[in-house]
N, CA, C and O atoms as a DFTB+ gen file, in Angstrom:
636 C
 N C O
     1  1       0.580      -1.199       0.019
     2  2       0.093       0.152       0.010
     3  2       0.912       1.261      -0.039
     4  3       1.952       1.406       0.603
     5  1       0.396       2.077      -0.855
     6  2       1.080       3.433      -0.919
     7  2       0.990       4.132       0.403
     8  3       0.113       3.798       1.199
     9  1       2.063       5.323       0.757
    10  2       1.836       6.101       1.735
    11  2       0.404       6.908       1.918
    12  3      -0.235       7.114       2.949
    13  1       0.109       7.317       0.455
    14  2      -1.177       8.185       0.458
    15  2      -2.584       7.366       0.808
    16  3      -3.560       7.911       1.325
    17  1      -2.522       6.084       0.466
    18  2      -3.768       5.157       0.762
    19  2      -3.630       4.965       2.201
    20  3      -4.632       5.053       2.911
    21  1      -2.596       4.736       2.651
    22  2      -2.741       4.611       4.291
    23  2      -3.221       5.856       5.069
    24  3      -3.964       5.755       6.045
    25  1      -2.732       7.112       4.563
    26  2      -3.274       8.355       5.122
    27  2      -4.724       8.723       4.960
    28  3      -5.363       9.376       5.784
    29  1      -5.246       8.187       3.680
    30  2      -6.605       8.378       3.555
    31  2      -7.540       7.456       4.329
    32  3      -8.606       7.854       4.799
    33  1      -7.059       6.110       4.451
    34  2      -7.764       5.060       5.024
    35  2      -7.761       5.500       6.715
    36  3      -8.730       5.232       7.425
    37  1      -6.723       6.100       7.164
    38  2      -6.603       6.810       8.647
    39  2      -7.518       7.666       8.797
    40  3      -8.175       7.696       9.838
    41  1      -7.717       8.470       7.842
    42  2      -8.684       9.792       7.996
    43  2     -10.021       9.310       7.801
    44  3     -10.875       9.929       8.436
    45  1     -10.437       8.319       7.052
    46  2     -11.620       7.787       6.905
    47  2     -12.110       7.159       8.110
    48  3     -13.247       7.304       8.557
    49  1     -10.947       6.265       8.746
    50  2     -11.297       5.549       9.959
    51  2     -11.612       6.652      11.089
    52  3     -12.597       6.566      11.822
    53  1     -10.655       7.715      11.153
    54  2     -11.013       8.697      12.100
    55  2     -12.456       9.321      11.985
    56  3     -13.209       9.484      12.946
    57  1     -12.694       9.599      10.874
    58  2     -14.005      10.340      10.686
    59  2     -15.144       9.272      11.229
    60  3     -16.049       9.622      11.986
    61  1     -15.008       8.181      10.836
    62  2     -16.092       7.054      11.208
    63  2     -16.088       6.757      12.519
    64  3     -17.177       6.418      12.982
    65  1     -15.054       6.795      13.333
    66  2     -14.895       6.836      14.731
    67  2     -15.481       7.980      15.315
    68  3     -16.244       7.800      16.264
    69  1     -15.225       9.300      14.853
    70  2     -15.896      10.287      15.553
    71  2     -17.711      10.457      15.329
    72  3     -18.494      10.868      16.186
    73  1     -18.006      10.067      14.111
    74  2     -19.414       9.787      13.691
    75  2     -20.153       8.790      14.903
    76  3     -21.063       9.140      15.655
    77  1     -19.559       7.609      14.861
    78  2     -20.128       6.603      15.755
    79  2     -20.022       7.169      17.182
    80  3     -20.931       6.784      17.917
    81  1     -19.168       7.953      17.711
    82  2     -19.039       8.496      19.123
    83  2     -20.033       9.373      19.138
    84  3     -20.783       9.354      20.114
    85  1     -20.227      10.188      18.230
    86  2     -21.238      11.367      18.306
    87  2     -22.948      10.789      18.268
    88  3     -23.918      11.437      18.661
    89  1     -22.967       9.532      17.734
    90  2     -24.333       8.629      17.564
    91  2     -24.382       8.095      18.977
    92  3     -25.397       8.313      19.638
    93  1     -23.393       7.426      19.493
    94  2     -23.578       6.512      20.701
    95  2     -23.209       7.018      22.008
    96  3     -23.568       6.478      23.054
    97  1     -22.429       8.143      21.936
    98  2     -22.119       8.477      23.318
    99  2     -22.485      10.159      23.345
   100  3     -21.871      10.918      24.094
   101  1     -23.387      10.551      22.578
   102  2     -23.919      11.953      22.804
   103  2     -24.365      12.304      24.286
   104  3     -24.769      11.501      25.127
   105  1     -24.216      13.566      24.416
   106  2     -24.857      14.070      25.636
   107  2     -25.933      15.062      25.233
   108  3     -25.563      16.222      25.050
   109  1     -27.205      14.764      25.072
   110  2     -28.115      15.657      24.550
   111  2     -28.275      16.958      25.422
   112  3     -28.432      18.025      24.829
   113  1     -28.249      16.932      26.632
   114  2     -28.428      18.007      27.592
   115  2     -27.241      18.995      27.137
   116  3     -27.546      20.150      26.838
   117  1     -26.097      18.641      27.083
   118  2     -24.856      19.471      26.726
   119  2     -24.972      20.094      25.302
   120  3     -24.582      21.233      25.043
   121  1     -25.628      19.123      24.268
   122  2     -25.600      19.686      22.996
   123  2     -26.732      20.851      23.056
   124  3     -26.530      21.934      22.507
   125  1     -27.713      20.619      23.626
   126  2     -28.799      21.690      23.794
   127  2     -28.312      22.916      24.369
   128  3     -28.651      23.980      23.850
   129  1     -27.471      22.899      25.496
   130  2     -26.982      24.084      26.140
   131  2     -26.091      24.838      25.202
   132  3     -25.978      26.061      25.112
   133  1     -25.415      23.810      24.447
   134  2     -24.266      24.708      23.482
   135  2     -25.261      25.285      22.336
   136  3     -24.862      26.367      21.904
   137  1     -26.219      24.913      21.864
   138  2     -27.159      25.457      21.029
   139  2     -27.603      26.730      21.363
   140  3     -27.447      27.681      20.598
   141  1     -28.287      26.849      22.731
   142  2     -28.549      27.773      23.534
   143  2     -27.533      29.002      23.467
   144  3     -27.818      30.179      23.248
   145  1     -26.312      28.458      23.702
   146  2     -25.226      29.649      23.912
   147  2     -24.758      30.044      22.536
   148  3     -24.089      31.077      22.509
   149  1     -24.940      29.524      21.555
   150  2     -24.520      29.784      20.030
   151  2     -25.723      30.747      19.519
   152  3     -25.503      31.635      18.694
   153  1     -27.001      30.510      20.064
   154  2     -28.082      31.496      19.716
   155  2     -27.993      32.685      20.333
   156  3     -28.183      33.707      19.673
   157  1     -27.639      32.766      21.939
   158  2     -27.241      34.059      22.656
   159  2     -26.172      34.778      21.890
   160  3     -26.394      35.947      21.573
   161  1     -25.029      34.209      21.553
   162  2     -24.047      34.880      20.858
   163  2     -24.456      35.446      19.509
   164  3     -24.203      36.635      19.311
   165  1     -24.987      34.826      18.670
   166  2     -25.677      35.112      17.668
   167  2     -26.618      36.452      17.781
   168  3     -26.582      37.424      17.026
   169  1     -27.441      36.259      18.880
   170  2     -28.254      37.418      18.911
   171  2     -27.648      38.581      19.276
   172  3     -27.901      39.694      18.815
   173  1     -26.620      38.232      20.345
   174  2     -25.873      39.627      20.536
   175  2     -24.865      40.398      19.632
   176  3     -24.296      41.464      19.871
   177  1     -24.793      39.655      18.615
   178  2     -24.106      39.888      17.292
   179  2     -25.085      40.400      16.270
   180  3     -24.760      41.007      15.249
   181  1     -26.272      40.110      16.623
   182  2     -27.268      40.533      15.569
   183  2     -27.137      39.749      14.212
   184  3     -27.292      40.266      13.106
   185  1     -26.812      38.352      14.461
   186  2     -26.531      37.751      13.110
   187  2     -27.710      36.879      12.943
   188  3     -27.688      35.844      13.608
   189  1     -28.735      37.089      12.190
   190  2     -29.701      36.501      11.645
   191  2     -29.708      34.877      11.237
   192  3     -30.474      33.971      11.564
   193  1     -28.568      34.901      10.414
   194  2     -28.272      33.493       9.963
   195  2     -27.845      32.647      10.780
   196  3     -28.225      31.477      10.744
   197  1     -26.885      33.148      11.751
   198  2     -26.420      32.298      12.894
   199  2     -27.424      31.818      13.744
   200  3     -27.450      30.666      14.177
   201  1     -28.295      32.734      14.000
   202  2     -29.365      32.753      15.030
   203  2     -30.362      31.640      14.349
   204  3     -30.740      30.713      15.066
   205  1     -30.722      31.695      13.221
   206  2     -31.752      30.889      12.659
   207  2     -31.230      29.504      12.129
   208  3     -32.039      28.640      11.791
   209  1     -30.076      29.329      12.068
   210  2     -29.466      27.966      12.026
   211  2     -29.892      26.891      12.980
   212  3     -29.825      25.709      12.643
   213  1     -30.341      27.272      14.198
   214  2     -30.865      26.267      15.190
   215  2     -32.347      25.962      15.079
   216  3     -32.841      25.169      15.881
   217  1     -33.229      26.640      13.970
   218  2     -34.462      26.324      13.823
   219  2     -34.590      25.429      12.685
   220  3     -33.743      25.330      11.797
   221  1     -35.770      24.730      12.750
   222  2     -36.028      23.588      11.809
   223  2     -36.630      24.376      10.608
   224  3     -37.079      25.496      10.847
   225  1     -36.673      23.950       9.494
   226  2     -37.383      24.544       8.309
   227  2     -38.671      24.018       8.500
   228  3     -39.534      24.390       7.704
   229  1     -39.060      23.034       9.610
   230  2     -40.559      22.588       9.819
   231  2     -41.090      23.274      10.795
   232  3     -42.189      22.895      11.200
   233  1     -40.396      24.562      11.482
   234  2     -40.888      25.069      12.515
   235  2     -42.334      25.414      12.314
   236  3     -42.745      25.667      11.181
   237  1     -43.160      25.436      13.408
   238  2     -44.572      25.804      13.201
   239  2     -44.826      26.117      14.586
   240  3     -44.385      25.313      15.408
   241  1     -45.503      27.210      15.039
   242  2     -45.996      27.392      16.436
   243  2     -47.414      27.395      16.266
   244  3     -47.964      27.160      15.190
   245  1     -48.095      27.705      17.500
   246  2     -49.400      27.525      17.741
   247  2     -50.266      28.745      16.877
   248  3     -51.371      28.593      16.356
   249  1     -49.347      30.125      16.885
   250  2     -49.981      31.157      16.145
   251  2     -49.857      30.960      14.581
   252  3     -50.403      31.794      13.858
   253  1     -49.235      30.001      14.072
   254  2     -49.020      29.578      12.616
   255  2     -47.775      30.225      12.046
   256  3     -47.589      30.294      10.831
   257  1     -46.979      30.669      12.891
   258  2     -45.723      31.187      12.369
   259  2     -44.813      30.188      12.003
   260  3     -44.700      29.224      12.760
   261  1     -44.005      30.252      10.769
   262  2     -43.387      29.212      10.234
   263  2     -41.920      29.811      10.296
   264  3     -41.714      30.958      10.692
   265  1     -40.870      28.913       9.855
   266  2     -39.473      29.354      10.168
   267  2     -39.155      30.591       9.150
   268  3     -38.212      31.324       9.449
   269  1     -39.953      30.876       7.875
   270  2     -39.592      32.096       7.390
   271  2     -40.179      33.169       7.952
   272  3     -39.576      34.237       7.837
   273  1     -41.161      33.156       8.507
   274  2     -41.960      34.143       9.251
   275  2     -40.999      34.536      10.390
   276  3     -40.668      35.720      10.461
   277  1     -40.609      33.814      11.125
   278  2     -39.682      33.921      12.643
   279  2     -38.265      34.631      11.867
   280  3     -37.673      35.544      12.444
   281  1     -37.878      34.211      10.758
   282  2     -36.595      34.673      10.048
   283  2     -36.766      36.142       9.866
   284  3     -35.914      36.977      10.171
   285  1     -37.908      36.388       9.356
   286  2     -38.044      37.959       9.171
   287  2     -38.384      38.857      10.257
   288  3     -38.037      40.037      10.302
   289  1     -39.159      38.181      11.236
   290  2     -39.338      38.827      12.807
   291  2     -37.908      39.219      13.342
   292  3     -37.619      40.356      13.717
   293  1     -36.911      37.973      13.332
   294  2     -35.769      38.341      13.804
   295  2     -34.849      39.298      13.039
   296  3     -34.158      40.134      13.621
   297  1     -34.869      39.147      11.755
   298  2     -34.081      40.152      11.026
   299  2     -34.601      41.534      11.393
   300  3     -33.784      42.412      11.672
   301  1     -35.784      41.760      11.409
   302  2     -36.378      43.056      11.645
   303  2     -36.208      43.703      13.050
   304  3     -36.114      44.903      13.308
   305  1     -36.189      42.593      13.939
   306  2     -36.031      42.909      15.325
   307  2     -34.439      43.408      15.240
   308  3     -34.219      44.503      15.757
   309  1     -33.433      42.785      14.702
   310  2     -32.047      43.125      14.768
   311  2     -31.855      44.450      14.281
   312  3     -31.250      45.350      14.864
   313  1     -32.481      44.513      13.037
   314  2     -32.281      45.738      12.382
   315  2     -32.869      47.025      12.917
   316  3     -32.555      48.092      12.391
   317  1     -33.757      46.974      13.997
   318  2     -34.142      48.066      14.800
   319  2     -33.596      48.362      15.803
   320  3     -33.997      49.349      16.420
   321  1     -32.459      47.561      16.303
   322  2     -31.383      47.815      17.493
   323  2     -30.252      48.286      17.144
   324  3     -29.929      48.069      15.976
   325  1     -29.425      48.961      17.896
   326  2     -28.076      49.037      17.626
   327  2     -27.160      48.110      18.569
   328  3     -25.981      47.923      18.267
   329  1     -27.643      47.623      19.542
   330  2     -27.004      46.531      20.397
   331  2     -27.744      45.991      21.149
   332  3     -28.777      46.540      21.530
   333  1     -27.294      44.511      21.621
   334  2     -28.211      43.777      22.457
   335  2     -27.209      42.763      23.496
   336  3     -26.150      42.195      23.228
   337  1     -27.836      42.787      24.496
   338  2     -27.199      42.083      25.688
   339  2     -28.330      40.841      25.988
   340  3     -29.513      41.169      26.087
   341  1     -28.003      39.630      26.107
   342  2     -28.959      38.635      26.484
   343  2     -28.431      37.820      27.709
   344  3     -27.334      37.261      27.736
   345  1     -29.422      37.823      28.799
   346  2     -29.057      36.845      29.791
   347  2     -29.971      35.804      29.919
   348  3     -31.171      36.072      29.981
   349  1     -29.638      34.830      29.962
   350  2     -30.480      33.640      30.127
   351  2     -30.137      32.854      31.556
   352  3     -28.974      32.757      31.946
   353  1     -31.317      32.276      32.336
   354  2     -30.936      31.504      33.365
   355  2     -32.082      30.736      33.574
   356  3     -33.100      30.901      32.902
   357  1     -31.963      29.742      34.639
   358  2     -33.056      28.960      35.085
   359  2     -33.293      28.068      33.787
   360  3     -34.491      27.989      33.519
   361  1     -32.432      27.352      32.883
   362  2     -32.674      26.297      31.876
   363  2     -32.937      25.147      32.512
   364  3     -32.149      24.718      33.356
   365  1     -34.108      24.479      32.185
   366  2     -34.561      23.241      32.541
   367  2     -34.736      22.561      31.141
   368  3     -35.571      23.024      30.364
   369  1     -34.022      21.542      30.816
   370  2     -34.110      20.594      29.643
   371  2     -34.634      19.161      30.044
   372  3     -34.123      18.518      30.961
   373  1     -35.637      18.734      29.326
   374  2     -36.310      17.568      29.433
   375  2     -35.977      16.904      27.994
   376  3     -36.333      17.441      26.946
   377  1     -35.252      15.672      28.042
   378  2     -35.121      15.006      26.714
   379  2     -35.921      13.547      26.813
   380  3     -35.808      12.786      27.773
   381  1     -36.806      13.284      25.562
   382  2     -37.586      12.085      25.700
   383  2     -37.241      11.582      24.073
   384  3     -37.898      12.022      23.131
   385  1     -36.349      10.803      23.932
   386  2     -36.043      10.162      22.626
   387  2     -35.484      11.544      21.714
   388  3     -34.716      12.445      22.051
   389  1     -36.198      11.301      20.452
   390  2     -35.728      12.584      19.580
   391  2     -36.344      13.926      19.797
   392  3     -36.213      14.822      18.963
   393  1     -37.044      14.085      20.955
   394  2     -37.672      15.389      21.221
   395  2     -37.007      15.695      22.553
   396  3     -36.543      14.888      23.359
   397  1     -37.061      17.248      22.640
   398  2     -36.581      17.804      23.848
   399  2     -37.340      19.089      24.178
   400  3     -37.687      19.870      23.292
   401  1     -37.567      19.273      25.367
   402  2     -38.462      20.545      25.933
   403  2     -37.405      21.310      26.736
   404  3     -36.665      20.797      27.575
   405  1     -37.427      22.661      26.360
   406  2     -36.674      23.494      27.180
   407  2     -37.467      24.494      27.763
   408  3     -38.322      24.922      26.987
   409  1     -37.463      25.039      28.948
   410  2     -37.971      26.171      29.486
   411  2     -36.677      27.017      30.111
   412  3     -35.695      26.433      30.567
   413  1     -36.783      28.239      30.079
   414  2     -35.782      29.212      30.442
   415  2     -36.413      30.706      30.699
   416  3     -37.488      31.098      30.243
   417  1     -35.619      31.364      31.430
   418  2     -35.850      32.653      31.737
   419  2     -34.790      33.599      30.754
   420  3     -33.567      33.469      30.712
   421  1     -35.564      34.519      30.031
   422  2     -34.756      35.644      29.175
   423  2     -34.707      36.931      29.614
   424  3     -35.830      37.360      29.880
   425  1     -33.687      37.822      29.813
   426  2     -33.557      39.008      30.223
   427  2     -32.878      39.718      28.873
   428  3     -31.786      39.296      28.493
   429  1     -33.437      40.636      28.265
   430  2     -32.635      41.277      27.209
   431  2     -32.536      43.034      27.417
   432  3     -33.456      43.702      27.888
   433  1     -31.462      43.485      27.040
   434  2     -31.303      44.949      26.950
   435  2     -30.755      45.390      25.879
   436  3     -29.578      45.129      25.632
   437  1     -31.514      46.132      25.066
   438  2     -31.182      46.510      23.702
   439  2     -31.106      48.002      23.622
   440  3     -32.054      48.659      24.052
   441  1     -29.995      48.628      23.078
   442  2     -29.843      50.052      22.944
   443  2     -30.351      50.281      21.285
   444  3     -30.179      49.512      20.339
   445  1     -30.969      51.497      21.307
   446  2     -31.590      52.018      20.198
   447  2     -31.965      53.398      20.329
   448  3     -32.524      53.725      21.376
   449  1     -31.734      54.341      19.362
   450  2     -31.837      55.578      19.451
   451  2     -31.548      56.255      20.666
   452  3     -32.272      57.129      21.142
   453  1     -30.450      55.834      21.185
   454  2     -29.873      56.420      22.286
   455  2     -30.578      55.918      23.661
   456  3     -30.081      56.271      24.731
   457  1     -31.500      55.262      23.642
   458  2     -32.004      54.752      24.795
   459  2     -31.867      53.128      25.068
   460  3     -31.324      52.391      24.245
   461  1     -32.303      52.753      26.051
   462  2     -32.358      51.174      26.300
   463  2     -33.838      50.647      26.597
   464  3     -34.579      51.110      27.464
   465  1     -34.082      49.788      25.884
   466  2     -35.471      48.937      25.950
   467  2     -35.156      47.564      26.275
   468  3     -34.009      47.143      26.123
   469  1     -36.172      46.774      26.749
   470  2     -36.194      45.488      26.971
   471  2     -37.080      44.760      26.308
   472  3     -38.158      44.457      26.820
   473  1     -36.663      44.322      24.854
   474  2     -37.426      43.619      23.922
   475  2     -38.070      42.336      24.227
   476  3     -39.186      42.090      23.770
   477  1     -37.455      41.526      24.949
   478  2     -37.783      40.286      25.324
   479  2     -37.538      39.936      26.730
   480  3     -36.808      38.965      26.927
   481  1     -37.976      40.501      27.641
   482  2     -37.751      40.287      29.242
   483  2     -37.032      41.161      29.784
   484  3     -36.055      41.561      29.152
   485  1     -37.287      41.651      30.981
   486  2     -36.719      42.549      31.892
   487  2     -36.396      41.982      33.222
   488  3     -36.981      40.928      33.470
   489  1     -35.655      42.407      34.071
   490  2     -35.282      42.049      35.220
   491  2     -36.430      41.752      36.247
   492  3     -36.470      40.861      37.095
   493  1     -37.405      42.776      35.944
   494  2     -38.602      42.661      36.744
   495  2     -39.653      41.667      36.149
   496  3     -40.591      41.235      36.820
   497  1     -39.419      41.321      34.781
   498  2     -40.495      40.742      34.122
   499  2     -39.877      40.000      32.976
   500  3     -39.956      40.424      31.823
   501  1     -39.144      38.676      33.359
   502  2     -38.432      37.897      32.299
   503  2     -39.278      37.153      31.521
   504  3     -40.314      36.646      31.951
   505  1     -38.839      37.056      30.268
   506  2     -39.566      36.254      29.029
   507  2     -39.364      34.860      29.814
   508  3     -38.402      34.701      30.564
   509  1     -40.267      33.926      29.609
   510  2     -40.224      32.460      29.885
   511  2     -40.713      31.618      28.927
   512  3     -41.699      30.926      29.182
   513  1     -40.151      31.570      27.824
   514  2     -40.242      30.867      26.604
   515  2     -40.131      29.402      26.718
   516  3     -39.147      28.965      27.314
   517  1     -41.076      28.506      26.189
   518  2     -40.939      27.078      26.092
   519  2     -40.562      26.676      24.782
   520  3     -41.234      27.051      23.822
   521  1     -39.484      25.901      24.624
   522  2     -38.947      25.469      23.312
   523  2     -39.115      23.942      23.104
   524  3     -38.723      23.086      23.897
   525  1     -39.673      23.745      22.074
   526  2     -39.590      22.257      21.618
   527  2     -38.645      21.871      20.630
   528  3     -38.650      22.546      19.601
   529  1     -37.865      20.967      20.712
   530  2     -36.703      20.827      19.699
   531  2     -36.796      19.218      19.430
   532  3     -37.144      18.354      20.234
   533  1     -36.416      19.072      18.168
   534  2     -36.462      17.723      17.428
   535  2     -35.106      17.412      16.975
   536  3     -34.364      18.258      16.475
   537  1     -34.798      16.205      17.154
   538  2     -33.420      15.781      16.572
   539  2     -33.589      15.620      15.004
   540  3     -34.383      14.783      14.575
   541  1     -32.871      16.390      14.173
   542  2     -32.884      16.222      12.797
   543  2     -31.408      15.701      12.448
   544  3     -30.435      16.215      13.000
   545  1     -31.281      14.744      11.584
   546  2     -30.160      14.113      11.535
   547  2     -29.329      13.620      12.781
   548  3     -29.623      12.630      13.451
   549  1     -28.141      14.535      13.018
   550  2     -27.408      14.520      14.072
   551  2     -27.565      15.861      14.985
   552  3     -26.936      15.931      16.041
   553  1     -28.430      16.943      14.555
   554  2     -28.444      18.078      15.282
   555  2     -29.904      18.146      15.929
   556  3     -30.893      17.602      15.438
   557  1     -29.888      18.933      17.163
   558  2     -31.284      19.496      17.723
   559  2     -31.431      20.692      17.035
   560  3     -30.551      21.527      16.827
   561  1     -32.907      20.737      16.603
   562  2     -33.420      22.038      15.901
   563  2     -34.727      22.306      16.574
   564  3     -35.544      21.444      16.897
   565  1     -34.847      23.726      16.767
   566  2     -36.122      24.159      17.385
   567  2     -37.345      23.983      16.353
   568  3     -37.143      24.232      15.165
   569  1     -38.457      23.610      16.738
   570  2     -39.540      23.154      16.017
   571  2     -40.777      23.997      16.542
   572  3     -41.804      23.994      15.863
   573  1     -40.721      24.706      17.702
   574  2     -41.739      25.178      18.183
   575  2     -41.326      26.191      19.445
   576  3     -40.645      25.808      20.396
   577  1     -41.796      27.406      19.315
   578  2     -41.479      28.460      20.733
   579  2     -42.841      29.050      21.239
   580  3     -43.549      29.656      20.434
   581  1     -43.189      28.913      22.396
   582  2     -44.270      29.336      22.920
   583  2     -43.940      30.182      24.122
   584  3     -42.854      30.097      24.696
   585  1     -44.853      30.958      24.470
   586  2     -44.693      31.742      25.692
   587  2     -43.901      33.110      25.604
   588  3     -43.440      33.620      26.624
   589  1     -43.751      33.706      24.318
   590  2     -43.042      34.853      24.132
   591  2     -43.953      35.988      23.902
   592  3     -44.824      35.847      23.044
   593  1     -43.854      37.275      24.661
   594  2     -44.987      38.253      24.623
   595  2     -44.122      39.423      23.783
   596  3     -44.632      40.080      22.877
   597  1     -42.779      39.572      24.213
   598  2     -42.135      40.900      23.610
   599  2     -42.659      42.115      24.399
   600  3     -43.542      41.984      25.246
   601  1     -42.143      43.200      24.126
   602  2     -42.600      44.500      25.035
   603  2     -42.123      45.686      24.123
   604  3     -41.240      45.550      23.276
   605  1     -42.775      46.843      24.367
   606  2     -42.470      48.146      23.893
   607  2     -42.852      47.974      22.187
   608  3     -43.836      47.339      21.808
   609  1     -42.004      48.575      21.369
   610  2     -42.418      48.725      20.037
   611  2     -41.942      47.122      19.434
   612  3     -41.999      46.948      18.216
   613  1     -41.568      46.202      20.160
   614  2     -41.563      44.655      19.693
   615  2     -42.545      43.901      20.036
   616  3     -42.430      42.683      19.896
   617  1     -43.714      44.461      20.556
   618  2     -44.733      43.721      21.098
   619  2     -45.573      43.082      19.763
   620  3     -46.421      42.244      20.070
   621  1     -45.460      43.320      18.633
   622  2     -46.067      42.576      17.632
   623  2     -45.350      41.363      17.288
   624  3     -45.764      40.719      16.325
   625  1     -44.201      40.902      18.018
   626  2     -43.670      39.679      17.996
   627  2     -44.350      38.841      19.052
   628  3     -43.784      38.588      20.116
   629  1     -45.379      38.475      18.805
   630  2     -45.981      37.657      19.986
   631  2     -46.082      36.072      19.278
   632  3     -46.067      35.888      18.061
   633  1     -46.179      35.070      20.226
   634  2     -46.002      33.766      19.643
   635  2     -47.115      33.079      20.512
   636  3     -47.356      31.881      20.371
């Protein structure tokens, strides 16, 4: 065998081991917490694409909102603000097979037009959304969000 073939076989074997490890030794709770951290960072950077990559294209909530409607809401909200700080606490995750349910408290502080607003939760009245996630291929995706009210001029973003 040539040196090139040995290297290619070693790489293929390593990738195979990594995939099998992810399938058989996954920590769903840790993966979902990582997803939430990535969403918080994307929101603070006002990066719609990175924020929405955690939503399923099959997303549909009880108000009839779909992935594309949520994407437009998020883009519009990010465009209306100059900066955003997101604090999340009291995360509760329940995993049942290929479904997961998450409840959490969210407090936001957005700077806009020289002022500060709390578009989705304040210290006195945090948002308490309920997320439903499904396993799609090897990743968790949000398929439904409930319990979001919004405030101020963001109040049109009700779910």
